[in-house]
C-alpha positions in Angstrom: -6.4 -43.4 -58.6 -6.6 -40.2 -56.6 -8.2 -42.0 -53.7 -5.4 -44.6 -53.6 -2.8 -41.7 -53.6 -4.6 -40.0 -50.7 -4.9 -43.2 -48.7 -1.3 -44.2 -49.3 0.1 -40.8 -48.3 -2.2 -40.6 -45.3 -1.0 -43.9 -43.9 2.6 -43.1 -44.5 2.3 -39.7 -42.9 0.3 -40.7 -39.9 2.7 -43.6 -39.0 5.8 -41.5 -39.5 4.8 -38.2 -37.8 4.5 -39.8 -34.4 8.0 -41.4 -34.5 10.1 -38.6 -36.0 12.6 -36.4 -34.2 12.3 -33.0 -36.0 14.9 -31.0 -34.2 18.4 -31.3 -32.6 18.4 -27.8 -31.1 19.4 -27.3 -27.5 16.9 -24.5 -27.4 14.1 -27.1 -27.6 14.9 -27.8 -24.0 12.5 -25.0 -23.0 8.7 -25.3 -22.8 7.1 -27.5 -25.3 10.1 -27.3 -27.7 10.7 -25.7 -31.0 7.3 -24.6 -32.5 7.2 -25.7 -36.2 6.5 -23.4 -39.1 2.8 -23.7 -39.9 2.8 -23.4 -43.7 3.5 -25.1 -47.0 6.8 -25.2 -48.9 5.5 -22.4 -51.1 5.0 -20.1 -48.1 8.3 -21.2 -46.5 10.2 -20.3 -49.7 9.0 -16.7 -49.4 10.3 -16.1 -45.9 7.2 -17.6 -44.3 4.9 -15.2 -46.0 1.2 -16.2 -45.8 -0.9 -13.4 -47.1 -2.0 -14.9 -50.4 -5.3 -16.5 -51.3 -4.9 -19.1 -54.1 -7.4 -21.0 -56.2 -5.3 -24.2 -56.6 -3.4 -24.7 -53.3 -4.2 -24.4 -49.6 -2.7 -21.6 -47.6 -2.3 -23.1 -44.1 -1.5 -19.7 -42.4 -4.8 -18.0 -43.0 -8.0 -20.1 -42.8 -9.9 -17.4 -44.7 -8.1 -18.5 -47.9 -10.0 -21.8 -48.1 -13.0 -20.1 -49.7 -10.9 -18.9 -52.7 -10.2 -22.5 -53.7 -11.6 -23.5 -57.1 -10.0 -26.9 -57.3 -9.7 -29.8 -54.8 -6.2 -29.8 -53.5 -4.0 -32.4 -51.7 -0.7 -31.1 -50.3 2.1 -33.0 -48.6 5.5 -31.8 -47.6 8.7 -32.6 -45.7 12.1 -31.1 -45.0 15.7 -31.9 -44.2 17.8 -29.6 -42.0 21.5 -29.6 -41.3 22.8 -27.6 -38.4 26.2 -26.5 -37.1 26.2 -25.8 -33.4 28.9 -23.4 -32.3 30.1 -22.0 -29.0 33.3 -20.2 -28.2 35.0 -23.5 -27.4 33.6 -26.2 -29.8 31.5 -27.1 -32.8 29.0 -29.9 -33.4 26.8 -31.0 -36.3 23.4 -32.6 -36.6 20.9 -33.5 -39.3 17.1 -34.1 -39.1 14.5 -35.1 -41.6 10.8 -34.7 -41.0 7.3 -34.8 -42.6 5.8 -31.3 -42.2 2.1 -31.5 -43.3 -0.6 -33.4 -45.0 -3.6 -31.3 -45.9 -6.7 -31.5 -48.2 -8.7 -28.5 -49.4 -12.3 -28.7 -50.8 -14.1 -26.0 -52.7 -17.8 -25.7 -52.1 -19.0 -22.6 -53.9 -18.7 -19.7 -51.6 -17.6 -22.1 -48.9 -14.2 -23.8 -48.6 -13.1 -26.5 -46.2 -9.7 -27.8 -45.3 -8.4 -30.5 -42.9 -5.1 -32.0 -42.1 -2.3 -33.2 -39.8 1.1 -31.6 -39.0 3.7 -31.5 -36.3 3.2 -28.6 -33.9 6.5 -28.6 -31.9 9.6 -30.8 -31.6 11.9 -31.6 -28.7 15.3 -33.2 -29.5 18.5 -32.3 -27.7 21.5 -33.8 -25.9 23.6 -31.5 -23.8 26.7 -32.6 -21.8 28.6 -30.6 -19.3 32.0 -32.0 -18.2 33.3 -31.7 -14.7 35.9 -29.0 -13.8 38.0 -27.8 -10.9 35.1 -25.8 -9.4 32.5 -28.5 -10.0 33.5 -32.2 -9.9 30.1 -33.3 -11.3 29.4 -34.2 -15.0 25.9 -33.5 -16.3 23.9 -34.9 -19.2 20.5 -33.6 -20.4 18.5 -35.4 -23.1 15.0 -34.8 -24.5 12.8 -36.1 -27.2 9.2 -36.0 -28.4 6.9 -33.1 -29.3 3.3 -32.2 -30.1 1.2 -32.9 -33.2 -1.8 -31.1 -34.5 -5.0 -32.1 -36.4 -7.2 -29.4 -37.7 -10.5 -28.7 -39.4 -11.2 -25.3 -41.0 -13.8 -23.5 -43.0 -14.1 -20.2 -44.8 -16.9 -18.2 -46.4 -16.8 -15.6 -49.1 -18.9 -12.7 -47.7 -18.3 -10.9 -51.0 -16.2 -11.6 -54.0 -13.4 -9.5 -52.4 -13.8 -10.4 -48.7 -13.6 -13.7 -46.9 -13.5 -14.9 -43.3 -12.5 -18.3 -41.9 -11.6 -20.3 -38.8 -9.4 -23.3 -38.0 -10.3 -25.6 -35.1 -7.2 -27.5 -33.8 -6.5 -30.3 -31.4 -2.9 -30.5 -30.2 -1.5 -33.6 -28.5 1.8 -35.3 -27.9 4.4 -36.5 -25.4 7.7 -35.1 -24.3 10.4 -37.0 -22.5 13.2 -35.3 -20.6 16.1 -36.9 -18.8 18.8 -35.4 -16.5 21.8 -37.3 -15.2 24.3 -35.9 -12.7 27.3 -38.1 -11.8 30.8 -38.0 -10.5 33.3 -39.3 -13.1 35.9 -40.4 -10.5 33.5 -43.0 -9.0 31.1 -43.4 -12.0 28.2 -42.9 -9.7 25.3 -40.5 -9.8 21.6 -39.8 -10.0 19.0 -39.8 -12.8 15.6 -38.1 -13.2 13.3 -39.0 -16.0 10.3 -36.8 -16.7 7.5 -37.5 -19.1 4.7 -35.1 -20.0 1.6 -35.9 -22.1 0.0 -32.7 -23.6 -3.5 -32.2 -25.0 -5.7 -29.2 -25.7 -7.7 -27.3 -28.3 -6.9 -24.0 -30.0 -8.4 -21.8 -32.7 -7.2 -19.5 -35.4 -9.5 -16.8 -37.0 -8.7 -15.2 -40.3 -9.8 -12.6 -42.9 -8.6 -11.8 -46.4 -9.5 -8.8 -48.6 -8.5 -8.6 -52.2 -9.2 -6.1 -55.0 -7.9 -4.5 -58.2 -5.9 -1.3 -58.3 -6.4 0.7 -61.5 -7.9 -2.4 -63.1 -4.4 -3.8 -63.5 -2.7 -4.6 -60.2 -3.8 -7.1 -57.5 -3.8 -6.1 -53.9 -4.4 -8.5 -51.0 -4.6 -7.8 -47.2 -4.5 -10.6 -44.6 -5.4 -10.7 -40.9 -5.2 -13.6 -38.5 -5.8 -13.9 -34.7 -5.2 -16.9 -32.5 -6.8 -16.4 -29.0 -5.0 -17.6 -25.9 -5.4 -21.3 -25.3 -4.4 -23.9 -22.7 -2.7 -27.3 -22.9 -3.4 -29.9 -20.2 -0.4 -31.9 -19.0 -0.3 -35.3 -17.5 3.1 -35.6 -15.7 5.2 -38.5 -14.4 8.7 -38.7 -12.9 11.1 -41.5 -12.1 14.3 -41.1 -10.1 17.1 -43.6 -9.7 20.7 -44.1 -8.7 23.0 -44.9 -11.7 26.5 -46.2 -12.1 28.6 -47.0 -15.1 30.6 -50.2 -15.8 33.9 -50.3 -17.6 32.2 -50.4 -21.0 30.3 -47.2 -20.1 26.9 -48.9 -19.9 24.5 -47.1 -17.6 22.9 -49.3 -14.9 20.0 -47.9 -12.8 19.2 -49.0 -9.3 16.7 -48.1 -6.6 14.2 -46.7 -9.2 11.3 -44.8 -7.7 8.2 -43.1 -9.2 7.7 -39.7 -7.7 4.2 -38.0 -7.8 4.2 -34.9 -9.9 1.4 -32.4 -10.0 -0.4 -31.9 -13.4 -0.7 -28.3 -14.7 -2.0 -26.2 -17.5 0.3 -24.6 -20.1 -0.9 -21.3 -21.4 -0.4 -20.7 -25.1 -0.2 -16.9 -25.7 -2.4 -15.1 -28.1 -0.9 -14.4 -31.6 -1.8 -11.7 -34.2 -0.6 -11.2 -37.7 -1.2 -8.7 -40.4 0.1 -8.6 -43.9 -0.3 -7.3 -47.4 0.8 -8.1 -50.9 0.9 -6.4 -54.3 1.4 -7.7 -57.8 -0.1 -9.3 -60.9 -1.6 -12.8 -60.6 0.2 -15.5 -62.5 3.1 -13.1 -63.0 4.6 -11.7 -59.9 3.9 -10.7 -56.3 5.7 -9.0 -53.4 4.4 -8.9 -49.8 5.2 -8.4 -46.2 3.7 -9.8 -43.0 4.2 -8.9 -39.3 3.3 -11.4 -36.5 3.1 -10.5 -32.8 2.8 -13.0 -30.0 2.2 -12.5 -26.3 4.7 -13.4 -23.6 4.8 -17.1 -22.6 4.0 -17.5 -18.9 6.5 -20.3 -18.4 9.4 -19.2 -16.3 12.5 -21.0 -15.1 13.6 -18.6 -12.4 16.2 -15.9 -12.5 18.8 -18.2 -11.1 18.7 -20.2 -14.4 19.3 -17.1 -16.5 16.2 -18.0 -18.6 13.2 -15.7 -19.0 10.5 -15.1 -21.7 9.4 -12.0 -23.6 6.9 -11.1 -26.3 7.8 -12.7 -29.7 7.9 -10.9 -33.1 8.3 -12.1 -36.6 8.7 -10.1 -39.9 8.4 -11.9 -43.2 9.0 -10.4 -46.7 9.0 -12.2 -49.9 7.4 -12.9 -53.3 7.4 -14.9 -56.5 7.9 -14.4 -60.2 6.6 -16.5 -63.2 8.1 -15.6 -66.6 5.1 -16.9 -68.6 2.6 -19.2 -66.8 1.0 -20.5 -70.0 4.1 -20.9 -72.2 4.2 -23.8 -74.5 7.7 -23.1 -75.9 9.7 -23.4 -72.7 9.1 -25.4 -69.5 11.2 -23.1 -67.3 9.1 -20.1 -68.3 6.2 -21.8 -66.4 8.3 -22.4 -63.3 7.5 -20.2 -60.2 10.6 -18.6 -58.7 10.3 -17.6 -55.0 12.5 -15.7 -52.6 12.1 -14.2 -49.1 13.6 -13.2 -45.8 12.5 -13.8 -42.2 13.5 -12.1 -39.0 12.1 -13.6 -35.8 12.6 -12.7 -32.1 11.6 -16.0 -30.6 10.7 -14.6 -27.2 13.2 -16.8 -25.4 15.8 -14.8 -23.3 18.9 -16.7 -22.0 21.5 -14.9 -20.0 19.9 -11.6 -20.9 20.3 -12.3 -24.6 17.2 -12.6 -26.8 17.3 -15.7 -29.1 16.9 -14.3 -32.6 16.5 -16.1 -35.9 17.5 -14.7 -39.3 16.6 -16.7 -42.4 17.0 -16.2 -46.2 14.9 -18.4 -48.5 14.7 -19.5 -52.2 12.1 -21.7 -53.9 11.0 -23.2 -57.2 7.5 -24.4 -58.2 7.8 -27.0 -61.0 4.6 -27.7 -63.0 3.7 -31.4 -63.2 3.0 -32.2 -66.9 0.2 -30.1 -68.3 -1.8 -30.1 -65.1 -2.1 -27.4 -62.4 -0.4 -29.7 -59.9 3.2 -28.9 -58.9 6.3 -30.1 -57.3 7.8 -27.4 -54.9 11.4 -27.1 -53.8 12.5 -24.8 -51.0 16.0 -23.8 -49.8 16.7 -21.8 -46.7 19.9 -20.7 -44.8 19.8 -19.0 -41.4 21.3 -18.3 -38.1 19.7 -18.6 -34.7 21.1 -17.7 -31.3 24.5 -16.3 -30.5 27.9 -17.3 -29.1 27.9 -14.4 -26.7 27.6 -15.1 -22.9 28.4 -18.8 -23.3 25.4 -19.5 -25.5 25.0 -21.6 -28.7 24.8 -20.3 -32.2 23.0 -22.4 -34.8 23.8 -22.1 -38.5 21.5 -24.1 -40.5 20.7 -25.1 -44.1 17.3 -26.6 -44.9 15.8 -28.3 -48.0 12.0 -28.7 -48.2 10.0 -30.6 -50.7 6.3 -30.5 -51.3 3.7 -32.0 -53.7 0.4 -30.4 -54.5 -2.2 -32.3 -56.5 -5.0 -30.0 -57.7 -7.9 -31.1 -59.9 -11.7 -31.1 -60.1 -12.1 -34.4 -58.3 -15.8 -34.5 -57.7 -17.4 -33.7 -61.1 -19.9 -36.2 -62.5 -19.2 -37.3 -66.0 -22.0 -36.6 -68.5 -21.1 -39.6 -70.7 -20.1 -43.2 -69.9 
């Protein structure tokens, strides 16, 4: 039965992930798009906190956590996001649904192994600029696609309190971008289509230390480091003259493929450190700081877009009234909450694009097993309306399933 569940979910996930459009943000125009949160619904519900090592579920944010697994774990999750885009002149709305991860964790004594598939970044935008008295041209910019990631990781318990681990990742995908400039009076203009295929390897290293304080409280400390890596790009471009008929249908003529030089995209190094304090199966509170180097991609000062180092601070925790209660189901529910502040490193018109997010979450036990259904809620704001920019106010719902059991134990009796 478990094998059928794994196979069914894997087929559904692998066929859907390549076709989905996971963002509608105009800020996904830059670089490889919006980089997705790398974590489960449980982590996301605590402001993106990833400092915990768990015996029943995989922590995707620190590979050193795999060796603390005591049960085989299958986790799958997805999310729905509704966004209001606001400028000083207008408001627009969008909604996107995406599958976020499929991961399996396997305990092997002091060793733990995990592998899976997830989106890495998303591109999905449509920006229109109407003509005016100073500029008679109308402009339309569209983009879609993104990168996916497959990974294989392993961790080893050096001691009962200290573990180290590493993830090895392969990132791949395709991004399509289109720019149309035309004159509304004559319904004539030009179109440029750009397509880039990305591929490349990356690595994440991790360490976790946990101990008891006064033989009562649990303390964990987490460290991760992702060295700088590079993505190879395979680029193509097509240009054409376009005009529009009375029905508004776009008709392209004189199409021509233009040679475009391939290049390497540098993915900056990233470092995170965090700590948590609490009592296992009762409550926990923690904080984590992530620092990322400056992205080397530049668009020129004339565009008003530059890059800077990125910073993220996550704080959050959970509370379980009574994990082994038989008298009340909701006493066994895990209640989560958190907050995230992130400076994305993108600077537009001298304004840093900053993200503030508040989160809530609930972990519902499935029957009498250690499996769980996890629900996460988040509300946040990214960007600003100052200097002609776009402010995004979003509400997200994420749902995850974690199946945990001893799957590979031989029965003693038939």
